[in-house]
TORPA-4810 file (N, C-alpha, C, O; in nm, 3 decimals):
<nodes>
NODE_1_12.993_12.623_11.873_12.979_12.597_12.017_12.836_12.629_12.061_12.779_12.731_12.023_Q
NODE_2_12.780_12.540_12.139_12.647_12.561_12.194_12.657_12.556_12.346_12.712_12.461_12.402_V
NODE_3_12.605_12.657_12.411_12.599_12.655_12.557_12.456_12.635_12.600_12.364_12.698_12.547_Q
NODE_4_12.439_12.548_12.697_12.305_12.514_12.746_12.297_12.544_12.894_12.387_12.511_12.971_L
NODE_5_12.188_12.608_12.934_12.168_12.639_13.074_12.031_12.588_13.117_11.928_12.633_13.066_V
NODE_6_12.032_12.495_13.210_11.906_12.440_13.262_11.860_12.519_13.384_11.940_12.577_13.456_E
NODE_7_11.730_12.519_13.403_11.673_12.580_13.522_11.537_12.518_13.548_11.482_12.446_13.464_S
NODE_8_11.483_12.545_13.666_11.349_12.498_13.697_11.342_12.380_13.793_11.233_12.338_13.833_G
NODE_9_11.456_12.326_13.829_11.454_12.215_13.923_11.416_12.260_14.063_11.406_12.380_14.091_G
NODE_10_11.396_12.162_14.150_11.361_12.196_14.286_11.306_12.077_14.361_11.317_11.962_14.317_G
NODE_11_11.246_12.107_14.474_11.186_12.005_14.560_11.035_12.007_14.542_10.972_12.113_14.549_L
NODE_12_10.977_11.891_14.517_10.834_11.882_14.495_10.782_11.755_14.559_10.854_11.656_14.572_V
NODE_13_10.657_11.757_14.600_10.596_11.639_14.660_10.550_11.542_14.552_10.526_11.584_14.438_Q
NODE_14_10.538_11.416_14.585_10.484_11.320_14.488_10.349_11.367_14.435_10.264_11.415_14.510_P
NODE_15_10.332_11.351_14.304_10.209_11.398_14.241_10.216_11.541_14.191_10.127_11.586_14.119_G
NODE_16_10.321_11.611_14.229_10.336_11.751_14.189_10.394_11.766_14.049_10.417_11.669_13.977_G
NODE_17_10.417_11.892_14.013_10.466_11.923_13.878_10.582_12.021_13.884_10.595_12.101_13.976_S
NODE_18_10.666_12.011_13.783_10.774_12.106_13.762_10.791_12.126_13.613_10.759_12.037_13.533_L
NODE_19_10.842_12.242_13.576_10.877_12.263_13.436_11.024_12.304_13.429_11.066_12.405_13.486_R
NODE_20_11.100_12.222_13.359_11.241_12.251_13.339_11.259_12.329_13.208_11.186_12.309_13.111_L
NODE_21_11.357_12.416_13.209_11.390_12.493_13.089_11.535_12.469_13.052_11.622_12.456_13.138_S
NODE_22_11.560_12.465_12.924_11.696_12.454_12.871_11.714_12.566_12.771_11.662_12.561_12.660_C
NODE_23_11.788_12.667_12.810_11.812_12.782_12.724_11.944_12.764_12.651_12.047_12.738_12.712_A
NODE_24_11.938_12.777_12.520_12.057_12.758_12.437_12.111_12.891_12.389_12.036_12.985_12.362_A
NODE_25_12.244_12.899_12.379_12.305_13.017_12.320_12.291_13.007_12.170_12.330_12.906_12.111_S
NODE_26_12.238_13.104_12.108_12.217_13.100_11.965_12.089_13.027_11.927_12.015_12.980_12.013_G
NODE_27_12.065_13.020_11.800_11.942_12.962_11.750_11.941_12.810_11.765_12.038_12.742_11.732_S
NODE_28_11.829_12.758_11.815_11.815_12.614_11.826_11.770_12.553_11.694_11.760_12.431_11.681_I
NODE_29_11.743_12.636_11.597_11.703_12.585_11.465_11.816_12.507_11.400_11.793_12.424_11.312_L
NODE_30_11.941_12.535_11.444_12.055_12.464_11.386_12.088_12.335_11.460_12.180_12.263_11.422_S
NODE_31_12.014_12.307_11.565_12.040_12.190_11.647_11.951_12.075_11.600_11.829_12.089_11.590_I
NODE_32_12.014_11.962_11.571_11.941_11.850_11.513_11.847_11.784_11.614_11.737_11.739_11.580_N
NODE_33_11.894_11.778_11.738_11.818_11.704_11.839_11.852_11.760_11.976_11.969_11.785_12.007_Y
NODE_34_11.752_11.778_12.057_11.772_11.820_12.197_11.703_11.720_12.287_11.585_11.687_12.268_I
NODE_35_11.777_11.673_12.383_11.721_11.574_12.474_11.738_11.613_12.619_11.828_11.688_12.656_G
NODE_36_11.648_11.561_12.700_11.661_11.571_12.845_11.702_11.434_12.897_11.638_11.333_12.868_W
NODE_37_11.809_11.433_12.974_11.857_11.312_13.037_11.850_11.332_13.188_11.838_11.444_13.237_Y
NODE_38_11.856_11.221_13.259_11.863_11.231_13.404_11.956_11.124_13.459_11.977_11.018_13.400_R
NODE_39_12.011_11.157_13.574_12.099_11.062_13.641_12.071_11.065_13.790_12.087_11.166_13.857_Q
NODE_40_12.028_10.950_13.838_12.002_10.934_13.981_12.128_10.879_14.047_12.211_10.817_13.979_A
NODE_41_12.145_10.898_14.177_12.264_10.848_14.246_12.282_10.698_14.226_12.189_10.620_14.247_P
NODE_42_12.400_10.659_14.184_12.430_10.518_14.165_12.375_10.457_14.038_12.387_10.337_14.017_G
NODE_43_12.314_10.539_13.954_12.256_10.487_13.830_12.319_10.555_13.709_12.381_10.661_13.720_K
NODE_44_12.302_10.492_13.595_12.353_10.549_13.472_12.262_10.661_13.423_12.143_10.666_13.454_Q
NODE_45_12.321_10.749_13.348_12.243_10.856_13.288_12.150_10.795_13.182_12.192_10.709_13.104_R
NODE_46_12.026_10.840_13.181_11.929_10.785_13.087_11.854_10.896_13.015_11.834_11.005_13.068_E
NODE_47_11.815_10.866_12.892_11.736_10.961_12.815_11.592_10.961_12.866_11.531_10.855_12.881_L
NODE_48_11.541_11.078_12.893_11.404_11.093_12.941_11.312_11.132_12.826_11.206_11.072_12.808_V
NODE_49_11.352_11.231_12.749_11.270_11.279_12.638_11.358_11.354_12.540_11.462_11.409_12.578_A
NODE_50_11.317_11.356_12.415_11.394_11.429_12.315_11.303_11.484_12.207_11.191_11.436_12.187_G
NODE_51_11.353_11.586_12.139_11.277_11.647_12.031_11.373_11.680_11.918_11.481_11.736_11.940_I
NODE_52_11.332_11.644_11.798_11.419_11.665_11.683_11.394_11.802_11.621_11.302_11.874_11.659_S
NODE_53_11.479_11.836_11.526_11.465_11.964_11.457_11.332_11.972_11.383_11.279_12.081_11.361_I
NODE_54_11.281_11.856_11.344_11.152_11.852_11.274_11.033_11.847_11.367_10.918_11.851_11.322_G
NODE_55_11.060_11.839_11.497_10.951_11.838_11.594_10.909_11.700_11.643_10.818_11.689_11.725_G
NODE_56_10.974_11.596_11.595_10.940_11.462_11.643_10.986_11.446_11.787_11.094_11.492_11.826_S
NODE_57_10.902_11.380_11.865_10.932_11.364_12.007_10.945_11.216_12.042_10.881_11.130_11.981_R
NODE_58_11.029_11.187_12.140_11.037_11.052_12.193_11.051_11.059_12.344_11.105_11.155_12.398_N
NODE_59_11.000_10.957_12.411_10.998_10.954_12.556_11.041_10.818_12.609_11.019_10.715_12.544_Y
NODE_60_11.101_10.818_12.725_11.126_10.692_12.796_10.991_10.637_12.840_10.899_10.713_12.872_A
NODE_61_10.981_10.506_12.843_10.854_10.444_12.883_10.811_10.489_13.023_10.692_10.502_13.051_D
NODE_62_10.908_10.511_13.108_10.877_10.544_13.247_10.812_10.681_13.264_10.755_10.710_13.369_S
NODE_63_10.820_10.767_13.161_10.764_10.902_13.175_10.652_10.930_13.075_10.591_11.037_13.078_V
NODE_64_10.624_10.836_12.988_10.518_10.858_12.889_10.385_10.887_12.958_10.346_10.820_13.054_K
NODE_65_10.318_10.989_12.907_10.190_11.028_12.965_10.203_11.123_13.082_10.103_11.181_13.125_G
NODE_66_10.323_11.141_13.133_10.345_11.232_13.246_10.433_11.351_13.208_10.410_11.462_13.256_R
NODE_67_10.530_11.330_13.123_10.624_11.436_13.082_10.594_11.478_12.939_10.553_11.397_12.856_F
NODE_68_10.617_11.606_12.913_10.601_11.659_12.777_10.718_11.750_12.744_10.750_11.843_12.818_T
NODE_69_10.781_11.722_12.631_10.891_11.806_12.585_10.839_11.900_12.476_10.759_11.860_12.392_I
NODE_70_10.885_12.023_12.479_10.842_12.120_12.378_10.956_12.218_12.352_11.052_12.225_12.429_S
NODE_71_10.944_12.292_12.246_11.049_12.388_12.212_10.987_12.520_12.170_10.882_12.524_12.106_R
NODE_72_11.054_12.628_12.206_11.014_12.762_12.163_11.132_12.818_12.085_11.230_12.866_12.142_D
NODE_73_11.121_12.811_11.954_11.233_12.852_11.870_11.264_13.001_11.885_11.380_13.042_11.873_N
NODE_74_11.164_13.081_11.910_11.186_13.224_11.925_11.269_13.257_12.049_11.342_13.355_12.051_A
NODE_75_11.256_13.172_12.152_11.329_13.193_12.277_11.451_13.103_12.287_11.523_13.106_12.387_K
NODE_76_11.475_13.022_12.184_11.589_12.928_12.186_11.588_12.843_12.312_11.691_12.822_12.376_N
NODE_77_11.471_12.795_12.347_11.453_12.724_12.473_11.371_12.597_12.451_11.274_12.596_12.374_T
NODE_78_11.412_12.493_12.519_11.337_12.368_12.521_11.289_12.344_12.662_11.362_12.367_12.759_V
NODE_79_11.166_12.297_12.674_11.105_12.278_12.804_11.076_12.129_12.828_11.056_12.052_12.735_Y
NODE_80_11.073_12.093_12.954_11.027_11.961_12.994_10.924_11.982_13.104_10.957_12.013_13.218_L
NODE_81_10.798_11.963_13.066_10.690_11.971_13.164_10.675_11.835_13.229_10.652_11.735_13.162_Q
NODE_82_10.688_11.833_13.360_10.683_11.706_13.434_10.564_11.710_13.529_10.560_11.791_13.622_M
NODE_83_10.469_11.621_13.505_10.350_11.611_13.589_10.347_11.477_13.660_10.419_11.384_13.623_N
NODE_84_10.264_11.467_13.761_10.247_11.342_13.836_10.382_11.285_13.876_10.409_11.167_13.855_S
NODE_85_10.465_11.368_13.933_10.601_11.325_13.968_10.600_11.218_14.073_10.517_11.217_14.164_L
NODE_86_10.696_11.126_14.059_10.710_11.014_14.150_10.845_11.022_14.221_10.936_11.094_14.178_K
NODE_87_10.856_10.948_14.329_10.982_10.946_14.403_11.098_10.907_14.312_11.208_10.961_14.323_L
NODE_88_11.072_10.814_14.223_11.179_10.764_14.135_11.219_10.861_14.025_11.311_10.833_13.948_E
NODE_89_11.151_10.974_14.016_11.193_11.078_13.921_11.305_11.165_13.978_11.359_11.251_13.908_D
NODE_90_11.338_11.144_14.103_11.445_11.220_14.166_11.578_11.193_14.095_11.620_11.078_14.081_T
NODE_91_11.642_11.300_14.050_11.767_11.288_13.975_11.818_11.427_13.939_11.749_11.527_13.959_A
NODE_92_11.938_11.430_13.887_11.987_11.551_13.822_11.947_11.542_13.676_11.975_11.442_13.610_V
NODE_93_11.883_11.645_13.626_11.836_11.647_13.488_11.928_11.733_13.403_11.960_11.847_13.439_Y
NODE_94_11.969_11.676_13.290_12.062_11.744_13.201_12.000_11.765_13.064_11.923_11.683_13.015_Y
NODE_95_12.035_11.875_13.005_11.995_11.904_12.869_12.112_11.870_12.776_12.228_11.897_12.808_C
NODE_96_12.081_11.810_12.664_12.183_11.768_12.568_12.142_11.813_12.429_12.026_11.798_12.390_N
NODE_97_12.236_11.868_12.355_12.208_11.913_12.219_12.305_11.849_12.121_12.425_11.838_12.148_A
NODE_98_12.252_11.806_12.010_12.335_11.748_11.905_12.326_11.837_11.782_12.218_11.861_11.729_V
NODE_99_12.440_11.885_11.738_12.445_11.967_11.618_12.557_11.914_11.531_12.674_11.916_11.569_R
NODE_100_12.520_11.866_11.414_12.614_11.803_11.320_12.683_11.688_11.394_12.615_11.598_11.442_K
NODE_101_12.813_11.689_11.404_12.885_11.578_11.465_12.917_11.601_11.612_12.990_11.522_11.672_A
NODE_102_12.864_11.707_11.669_12.901_11.742_11.805_12.781_11.737_11.898_12.667_11.758_11.856_F
NODE_103_12.810_11.710_12.024_12.705_11.717_12.123_12.751_11.801_12.241_12.870_11.809_12.271_E
NODE_104_12.656_11.863_12.305_12.683_11.957_12.413_12.592_11.925_12.531_12.479_11.878_12.515_Y
NODE_105_12.645_11.954_12.650_12.570_11.926_12.774_12.559_12.053_12.858_12.647_12.138_12.858_W
NODE_106_12.448_12.062_12.928_12.434_12.165_13.028_12.490_12.117_13.161_12.543_12.006_13.170_G
NODE_107_12.480_12.200_13.261_12.540_12.168_13.391_12.447_12.085_13.478_12.491_12.029_13.579_Q
NODE_108_12.322_12.078_13.442_12.226_11.998_13.516_12.147_12.078_13.618_12.191_12.182_13.667_G
NODE_109_12.029_12.026_13.649_11.946_12.087_13.752_11.884_11.975_13.836_11.836_11.875_13.782_T
NODE_110_11.887_11.992_13.965_11.841_11.887_14.057_11.690_11.889_14.070_11.628_11.993_14.093_Q
NODE_111_11.632_11.771_14.056_11.489_11.752_14.083_11.478_11.650_14.196_11.528_11.538_14.186_V
NODE_112_11.412_11.690_14.302_11.393_11.601_14.416_11.244_11.588_14.445_11.175_11.687_14.470_T
NODE_113_11.197_11.465_14.439_11.057_11.436_14.469_11.054_11.367_14.605_11.107_11.257_14.621_V
NODE_114_10.992_11.432_14.700_10.993_11.380_14.836_10.871_11.431_14.913_10.825_11.543_14.893_S
NODE_115_10.822_11.345_15.000_10.711_11.386_15.085_10.763_11.441_15.217_10.684_11.481_15.302_S
</nodes>
């Protein structure tokens, strides 16, 4: 069982920055892939960024160059640094972990970009 707790969401103006954290129970070294997803009202949940156990990263086209995913194995935490935020980045952001044949979700954290 993996428990994920997201934090760091909030209200920010366009052009601002936020850093989201996803803290996992236990070592993240056993997790094959950790991703950040988001879901805006009336839209499907989409993958924003992910990082594999080997450190490979992938990003949605809409956030490339603005968002950076990273992991701190010592703290069992994955981060999503979000810069140059846009109105359309407003959503609930979820952390997802895949370990072997199972996947786990956090409860989500709200990010609101508004002037």
